[in-house]
C-alpha positions, 0 to 999 in steps of 0.5 A: 500500500502506497503512503499518501503524498507528503506536503513540502515542509515549507508549505506545512510551516506556512499553514501552521503559522497562519493557523497559529496567528488566526488563533491568537498565538504568535508564531515565527520561524527561528530557522529555515531548512530544506523547503521540501523535506526538512524536519520541523521542530516546534519550540513552544514558548510558555511566556513565563511558564517555561519552554517545550520542544516538540520533535516530529515522530510517528506513533505505533500506528504510523500516524504523525505525532509529537515527541516532547523531546525536552521531557514531560515538564516545561524547561528553561529556555537555555535547555530548549535552545541547547537541544535545538542547537544540538539537533541543528548540528546533527541535521542542518536542514531542519526547520524551527518554528517558535509558537508563543502560548501561555498554555503550551498547547500542542498544535493541530491537536496532535498527540504527544509521544512517549519514549519506548520503554526499555524491554517493551515490544516495539513497532516501527513505522515509516518515520518522516522526520525521525528520531533514531532508535539505537541498539546498545550491546552490553559487553560484560556479563551480569556478574561483571556488571555486579562487580562494577556496581560495587565501585559505583559504576553503571553498566557500560551499555546503560552509560553509552545509552545515556551518552547517545541521548545527551548527544541526540535528545529524544533518541531511544535505545534498547539493550541486549546482553549476548554475554549472558545469552540474551541477544534477542531484540524486543518483539517486533524489532529486527536489526534492519529496523535500527538506526545504529548499533553501539558496543562499548567496553568489557572486562572480557579478553578475546584471546581467552575465548569462551561462549560469552565472547563468541556470542558477541562476535556472532551478533557483530557479524549479524549487524554487519550483514544487516547494514546498520551503522555500527560504532564501537569503542575499545572492546567494540573495536576489537569485537568488530575486527574479529567478526570481520576476519581480523585478530586481537592480542594482548598488548605487548606494551602492557595496559594503556590506562587513564589517558592515551597519549599522542593519538595521531591521524593517519593519511586516511584518518585525516580525510575520514569523517569519523575524525572530522574536527580532530587535530593531527594529534590528541589525547583521549581517555583509555583503558585496555590491555588487548589490542587489534594486531591485524585488521580484516581485509579492506579495513583502514587504520584511521589513527595510531599512537606509540602504544597501539598501532590501531587506535581508530579504524573503519571496517567494511564487511558483508555490506556493513560499515563499522567505525570504531576507536580503541579509546573511550569517548563515552567515558569521563574522569569519574568513570576512569577514576572508578576503573583505576580503583577497580584495577588497583591491585593489577596496576600496582603489580604491573608497576603503574603506581609506586604504592597504594597511596600513589594510586589513591592520590591519582584517583582523588586528583582525577575526581577533583579535576572533574569537579573543578575543571579550572584547577590548572594545578591538577590539570598540569600535574596530570598532563590533561587538557581540553582534549579530555576536559571538554565534553564536546571534544571528548565525544567528537567521534560519537557525534561525527558518527551520528552526523555522518553515518546515522543521519544519512540512514534516517534520511534514506529511511524517510 
């Protein structure tokens, strides 16, 4: 059955503006986008009652609806504006229409939409102006997650999902746990229905082998075959490499922990959109003891450093494309401090700290710098600068993947 023809966005904006003015609600265009197919976002101005941003989606029956992208309650204008600015960076073709109405009423009597509850059945309809749905793969077993929790850490998949939602407000994610035999997606959802797949870190080691690892390799191969945009950091890069025919070994230089230094773009990396905005060399948060020692045929090394030859890579396999990094753009300083606490016995045994007091002092310094980034004395002592302290800079590869891999897929699916 063919879908009904869709109005050009410019005509929709004009009609909506006229209707609002006829109802006594001033409306004006804050940003003009693609006149034919640009996504339309609404900024409702409560005239002192706060702001609400509405993002266009389709509900479970395929009908147009509005997602309250800034949450169920009105927010300050700074929050609404920050959300729209992030969306503009992701999709420069979007439109923004501001409507002034003290009641914050929804336009055109359209219903609001809620995010998909985690673990619930999902129905995906063709989306005209979509927000993405991600699959986030948990790389750890439940036992490892429980051990991490004793140190105050969230599961890595949940951490990554939250980062994705911060970078793309209104996006949704579901989690699978193949290391525990739970690779099945929610009922009614297939891999090809997803807009992106992400795999972060893990306490597992590929050279050790085992069913927990084999299940993740099998899932990665299925993601490649589905042709879904695929991104990974650390463990995610290693799993993708092995799934496509490469190999992983224990790093001969030992652990790279805390900060990976002097990561340098290769000639291919300088031209690749994953590293757009990166200088020739940079530092990044990192924690790993294994590394990719052989990429699969056709893969490209995008960045390297003195510790590990593969710090960033593109892997093309079975019709799919993976972008990944060996470091952790999703981490922050408190997460690294928790990781160092958890690994302290190993780090002491490997001589990375002179004694326990030195390890504790280092962790305390990381936490203090996270709390007060302007502390130049701590930043100087740790050798940390904006590469690590600036959240937008730290997460640059994630945003580049959203912009250059996920957004084109969304447009193609419209």
